[in-house]
Each structure stands twice: as structure tokens, then as C-alpha cells.
C-alpha positions in Angstrom: 56.6 -68.1 -31.3 55.7 -65.5 -28.7 54.6 -63.0 -31.5 52.4 -65.7 -33.0 50.7 -66.4 -29.6 50.1 -62.6 -29.1 48.6 -62.3 -32.7 46.4 -65.3 -32.2 45.2 -64.0 -28.8 44.5 -60.5 -30.3 42.6 -62.1 -33.2 40.5 -64.2 -30.9 39.6 -61.2 -28.7 38.7 -59.2 -31.8 36.6 -62.0 -33.3 34.7 -62.6 -30.1 34.0 -58.9 -29.7 32.8 -58.4 -33.3 30.6 -61.5 -33.3 29.0 -60.8 -30.0 29.0 -57.0 -29.3 28.2 -55.9 -25.8 27.5 -52.3 -26.5 30.0 -51.0 -23.9 29.0 -53.5 -21.2 25.3 -52.8 -21.7 23.5 -55.8 -23.3 20.9 -53.4 -24.7 21.8 -51.2 -27.7 20.8 -47.5 -27.5 19.6 -47.8 -23.9 20.4 -44.1 -23.5 18.1 -43.2 -26.4 20.7 -41.0 -28.1 20.2 -42.5 -31.5 17.0 -41.9 -33.4 15.6 -43.9 -36.3 14.2 -42.5 -39.5 10.7 -42.6 -38.1 11.7 -40.5 -35.0 11.5 -43.4 -32.6 14.5 -44.7 -30.7 16.9 -46.7 -32.9 16.7 -50.4 -31.9 13.4 -50.1 -30.1 9.8 -50.9 -31.2 6.6 -49.3 -30.0 3.5 -51.4 -29.9 0.5 -49.1 -29.7 -2.9 -50.6 -28.8 -5.9 -49.8 -31.0 -7.6 -46.5 -30.1 -4.7 -45.3 -28.0 -3.9 -41.6 -28.3 -0.2 -41.2 -27.7 2.6 -38.7 -28.3 6.3 -39.5 -28.4 9.3 -37.1 -28.2 12.7 -36.6 -26.7 13.1 -34.4 -23.7 16.1 -32.1 -23.4 15.3 -31.1 -19.9 15.4 -33.3 -16.8 17.5 -35.9 -18.6 19.8 -38.1 -16.5 22.5 -38.9 -19.1 23.5 -37.9 -22.6 21.6 -35.3 -24.5 18.0 -36.6 -24.3 15.5 -38.9 -22.6 12.6 -40.7 -24.4 9.2 -39.3 -23.5 5.8 -41.1 -24.0 2.4 -39.5 -23.2 -0.9 -41.3 -23.3 -4.0 -39.1 -23.4 -7.5 -39.9 -22.0 -9.1 -42.4 -21.9 -5.7 -44.2 -21.9 -4.8 -47.4 -23.6 -1.5 -49.1 -23.8 1.9 -48.5 -25.4 4.7 -51.0 -24.9 8.3 -50.0 -25.6 10.4 -53.1 -26.5 14.0 -53.5 -27.6 14.3 -55.0 -31.1 15.5 -58.6 -31.1 18.9 -57.6 -32.7 19.4 -54.8 -30.2 19.6 -57.0 -27.1 22.1 -59.7 -26.6 21.4 -63.4 -26.0 21.2 -64.5 -22.3 23.5 -67.2 -20.9 21.4 -69.8 -19.1 21.8 -69.9 -15.3 23.4 -66.5 -15.1 22.0 -63.5 -13.1 21.2 -60.3 -14.9 20.4 -56.9 -13.5 18.2 -54.3 -15.3 18.7 -50.7 -14.2 16.9 -47.7 -15.7 16.1 -44.1 -14.9 12.4 -43.2 -15.0 10.3 -40.2 -14.3 6.5 -40.2 -14.4 3.5 -37.8 -14.2 -0.2 -38.5 -13.9 0.0 -42.2 -14.2 -3.3 -44.0 -14.0 -5.0 -47.2 -15.0 -6.5 -47.4 -18.4 -10.2 -48.2 -19.0 -9.4 -51.9 -18.8 -7.7 -51.5 -15.4 -4.3 -52.2 -16.9 -1.4 -50.3 -15.1 2.0 -49.0 -16.2 4.8 -51.4 -15.4 8.2 -52.7 -16.5 8.4 -56.5 -17.1 11.5 -58.7 -17.6 11.3 -62.3 -18.7 12.9 -64.9 -21.0 11.8 -67.2 -23.8 11.0 -70.0 -24.5 10.6 -70.7 -20.8 9.1 -67.9 -18.7 10.1 -67.2 -15.2 7.4 -67.5 -12.6 6.4 -65.3 -11.0 7.1 -62.7 -13.7 9.5 -60.0 -12.6 7.6 -56.7 -12.6 8.2 -53.2 -11.4 4.8 -51.6 -10.8 5.1 -48.0 -11.9 1.8 -47.2 -10.4 3.2 -47.9 -6.9 6.6 -46.4 -7.6 5.2 -43.0 -8.8 2.2 -42.8 -6.5 3.3 -39.3 -5.3 4.7 -38.1 -8.7 8.3 -37.7 -7.6 11.1 -36.8 -10.0 13.6 -39.1 -11.6 14.0 -42.6 -9.9 16.5 -45.3 -10.5 14.6 -48.6 -10.8 16.3 -52.0 -10.8 15.6 -55.7 -10.8 17.7 -58.8 -10.9 16.6 -62.0 -12.6 18.2 -65.4 -13.2 18.0 -66.9 -16.7 16.3 -70.3 -16.9 18.4 -73.2 -18.1 16.9 -73.0 -21.6 16.9 -69.2 -22.0 17.3 -68.2 -25.6 16.3 -64.5 -25.5 15.3 -61.7 -23.2 11.9 -60.1 -23.1 11.7 -56.6 -21.8 8.5 -54.6 -21.8 8.1 -51.0 -20.7 4.3 -50.4 -20.5 2.5 -47.1 -20.2 -1.3 -47.1 -19.8 -2.0 -43.5 -19.0 0.0 -40.3 -18.2 3.6 -39.4 -19.1 6.7 -41.4 -18.8 10.3 -40.3 -19.4 12.9 -43.1 -19.8 16.7 -42.9 -19.8 19.8 -45.0 -19.2 18.3 -48.5 -19.7 21.1 -50.9 -18.9 21.1 -54.7 -18.7 24.2 -56.4 -17.4 25.3 -59.9 -16.3 26.2 -59.7 -12.6 27.5 -63.2 -12.0 
């Protein structure tokens, strides 16, 4: 009887972990950018590039904060917009009413507004209901003096009908290095 209970408990733990992977406690897969897709972009991440935007993407071996590389995006004059977004299957589903914390390491150089006065930022939200006001880290303010690596964080409560996370890392002009993106439930 005792063996059957242990086997049943082990089966349930294995079933839950396989059906709802947590990527080592991080709700975002490949948040450290150590896995690269066939197109050279981070595995599990999409890049939305606005029309007429001149951009370069690479992995930086120097100045990294964890692992072997950080993801680097550079937008050239006159700027534009690139948005780095985790793919839908690379970020877990939120639990309504729970609090989540986003933490990431960022370094920036020569940030500026694009020709439409859009600025670089990190946005976190949910769908179908959006949180108001939207939770934003203004990178233009954070890197006003072009300092080195910074740990940036924000906490957000999932609305009662939250079905998915929305995370946007937006670059409008300059260079941005990103590493160690983690999203965790904190309550």
C-alpha cells in the first residue's frame, strides 16, 4: 500500500512537471539567450522589425552577466523600432490573481528616440485584459548616463481573467545588450 502511494505521488509529480514545464523556475524559456535558432536569433524569441529600420543582431561574448553570451541589438540612424518578444510556447501561462516579478540584466549605449519620438522601453502586460496603467521600464531614463550593466525589475499582478503574458523589449535607437531574463511567481 505504501509503495503504491509513493508510486502514485511520483507519477503525479512527473506528469505535472512534464505537462507544465517551468524551465528551472523561470517561466520564460531561454531567458539567458544560450540557445540559438537556425536563423541566428535566440531560440524561443521573435524579433518584430519595423519597416525601414536598419538593425544588427549578434551575441556578445564580452560583458555578459551569465552563461556564455548576451543578446545584442543595434539600431542605426535614423532609428526605427525592434521589439524582442518571447514566443507564445516559450512563456508559461499566468495564474490569475498571482504576483509575478520580471528581472533582467541590461546594458545600453547611445539610446535615443526614433524619428517618431518613440523611446526604448520594457513593457509587461496580460491578455485578454490589459493592466492599467501598463507596467513600463523606461530605458531612456534608466540609461541616461550610459552606465554599464543594470539589473532591472518590475512586479505585476495578473488580472482575474489572465490567459497569457505579454512581454515587449523595445529598442528605438542605439545598442542594447540583454541577458538573464527571468519571470517568476512571487506569491
